[in-house]
C-alpha positions as CSV (number, residue, x, y, z in Angstrom):
1,M,-30.0,-1.4,-9.4
2,A,-32.2,-1.5,-12.3
3,R,-31.4,-3.8,-15.0
4,N,-30.7,-1.1,-17.5
5,E,-28.0,0.7,-15.5
6,A,-26.0,-2.6,-14.8
7,Q,-26.4,-3.4,-18.6
8,H,-25.2,0.0,-19.5
9,I,-22.2,-0.4,-17.1
10,V,-21.5,-3.9,-18.8
11,Q,-21.7,-2.3,-22.2
12,Q,-19.2,0.4,-21.3
13,I,-17.0,-1.7,-19.2
14,A,-16.9,-5.5,-20.2
15,T,-14.9,-7.1,-17.5
16,L,-14.5,-6.7,-13.9
17,S,-10.7,-6.4,-14.3
18,E,-11.4,-3.4,-16.6
19,F,-13.9,-1.9,-14.2
20,R,-11.2,-2.1,-11.6
21,G,-8.6,-0.2,-13.7
22,K,-11.3,2.5,-14.4
23,W,-12.3,2.6,-10.7
24,V,-8.9,3.7,-9.3
25,D,-9.1,6.6,-11.7
26,P,-10.7,9.4,-9.9
27,V,-11.8,11.4,-13.1
28,V,-13.3,8.2,-14.6
29,R,-14.8,6.9,-11.3
30,H,-16.6,10.4,-10.8
31,A,-17.9,10.4,-14.5
32,L,-19.4,6.8,-14.0
33,L,-21.0,7.7,-10.7
34,V,-22.4,11.1,-12.0
35,S,-23.7,8.9,-15.2
36,L,-25.5,6.6,-12.9
37,V,-26.9,9.3,-10.8
38,T,-28.2,11.5,-13.5
39,S,-29.8,8.2,-15.1
40,G,-31.9,8.2,-12.0
41,Y,-29.8,5.5,-10.0
42,S,-28.1,6.4,-6.7
43,P,-25.4,3.9,-5.8
44,E,-25.5,5.6,-2.2
45,I,-29.0,4.7,-1.9
46,V,-28.6,1.2,-2.8
47,R,-25.8,0.9,-0.4
48,Q,-28.1,2.1,2.5
49,V,-31.1,0.0,1.6
50,E,-28.9,-3.1,1.1
51,N,-27.3,-2.5,4.3
52,M,-24.0,-2.2,2.8
53,T,-22.4,0.7,4.6
54,A,-19.5,-1.3,5.5
55,Y,-18.4,-1.8,2.0
56,D,-16.8,0.5,-0.5
57,M,-18.8,1.6,-3.2
58,Y,-16.6,-0.4,-5.7
59,D,-17.9,-3.6,-3.9
60,V,-21.5,-2.3,-4.1
61,L,-21.3,-2.0,-7.8
62,V,-19.5,-5.0,-8.6
63,N,-21.7,-7.0,-6.8
64,I,-24.6,-5.7,-8.5
65,V,-23.1,-5.3,-12.0
66,Y,-20.8,-8.4,-12.2
67,G,-22.2,-10.6,-9.5
68,A,-18.8,-10.6,-7.7
69,E,-18.9,-11.5,-4.0
70,P,-18.5,-8.0,-2.1
71,K,-16.0,-7.5,0.7
72,E,-16.4,-5.2,3.6
73,R,-13.7,-2.5,3.7
74,T,-12.1,-4.2,6.8
75,A,-11.9,-7.6,5.0
76,R,-10.6,-6.0,1.6
77,A,-7.7,-4.3,3.6
78,F,-6.9,-7.5,5.5
79,S,-6.7,-9.4,2.2
80,F,-4.5,-6.8,0.7
81,T,-2.0,-7.3,3.4
82,Y,-1.6,-11.3,2.9
83,K,-2.5,-11.4,-1.0
84,Q,-0.1,-8.8,-1.9
85,R,2.8,-9.8,0.3
86,P,4.8,-11.0,-2.5
87,W,4.6,-7.4,-4.0
88,L,5.1,-6.0,-0.7
89,D,8.1,-7.7,0.1
90,T,9.9,-6.6,-3.1
91,L,9.7,-3.0,-1.7
92,P,12.0,-1.4,0.9
93,E,11.0,-2.0,4.4
94,E,10.1,1.9,4.8
95,T,8.0,2.0,1.7
96,K,6.2,-1.1,2.6
97,A,5.4,0.1,6.1
98,V,3.9,3.6,4.5
99,I,1.8,1.5,2.0
100,L,0.4,-0.9,4.8
101,A,-0.4,2.3,6.8
102,I,-2.1,3.7,3.8
103,A,-3.8,0.8,2.9
104,N,-5.4,0.6,6.7
105,Q,-6.9,4.0,5.8
106,F,-9.2,2.2,3.5
107,I,-11.0,0.6,6.2
108,D,-12.4,3.9,7.3
109,G,-12.4,5.8,4.3
110,G,-12.7,3.6,1.4
111,T,-11.4,4.4,-2.2
112,E,-11.2,8.1,-1.2
113,A,-8.8,7.5,1.5
114,F,-6.1,6.9,-1.2
115,E,-6.8,10.1,-2.8
116,S,-7.2,12.4,0.2
117,G,-4.7,15.3,0.3
118,E,-4.4,14.8,3.8
119,I,-3.3,11.1,3.7
120,F,0.4,12.1,4.5
121,N,-0.7,14.0,7.6
122,I,-2.2,11.2,9.2
123,Q,-0.5,9.9,12.1
124,A,0.1,6.3,11.3
125,V,1.3,7.3,7.7
126,R,3.4,10.0,9.3
127,K,4.8,7.4,12.0
128,A,5.6,4.8,9.1
129,G,7.9,7.5,7.4
130,G,5.6,9.3,5.4
131,I,6.1,10.4,1.7
132,E,9.8,10.3,2.0
133,A,9.7,6.5,2.9
134,L,7.3,5.9,0.2
135,K,9.8,7.6,-2.3
136,K,12.4,5.0,-1.3
137,G,10.4,2.4,-3.4
138,G,9.9,4.5,-6.3
139,N,7.5,7.1,-7.7
140,A,5.1,7.8,-5.0
141,A,2.1,8.5,-7.1
142,E,2.8,5.3,-9.1
143,L,3.1,3.1,-5.9
144,I,-0.4,4.8,-4.4
145,Q,-1.9,3.7,-7.9
146,Q,-0.6,0.3,-7.4
147,T,-1.8,0.0,-4.0
148,K,-5.1,0.9,-5.1
149,L,-5.3,-1.7,-8.1
150,R,-4.0,-4.3,-5.9
151,M,-6.6,-3.5,-3.0
152,F,-9.4,-4.0,-5.4
153,A,-7.9,-7.2,-6.8
154,A,-7.5,-8.5,-3.3
């Protein structure tokens, strides 16, 4: 990434924690990516050139912009399951099973997996109890948002 694009992001989003909060919002994330592309920088090309195809775009960007150690999608999903265990253990078992099934979709689909309209049609998520089991733990949209935030903090 060109130095000025990285500086531009840091000027807009000073901390990694703030970036994480913005990244989980699809509208804000899209605007950030469009801004990068229209300024002549393609994060996807960087991902390919740097041989980071096993990484979510979040990790590609935070590595370049903030110097954070990137995690492959598989490692990030695994980290989520053990680093977020205290939070998961506060939820009903059915809800926890669905969240873990959704979190595992991150391995193949990255950030977008959480936002797919098909997430509750995936066999593993259906088998875990689907939307009804998720709702036993509270507001489904809020739980998915928390899962995204916690995934990127893992």
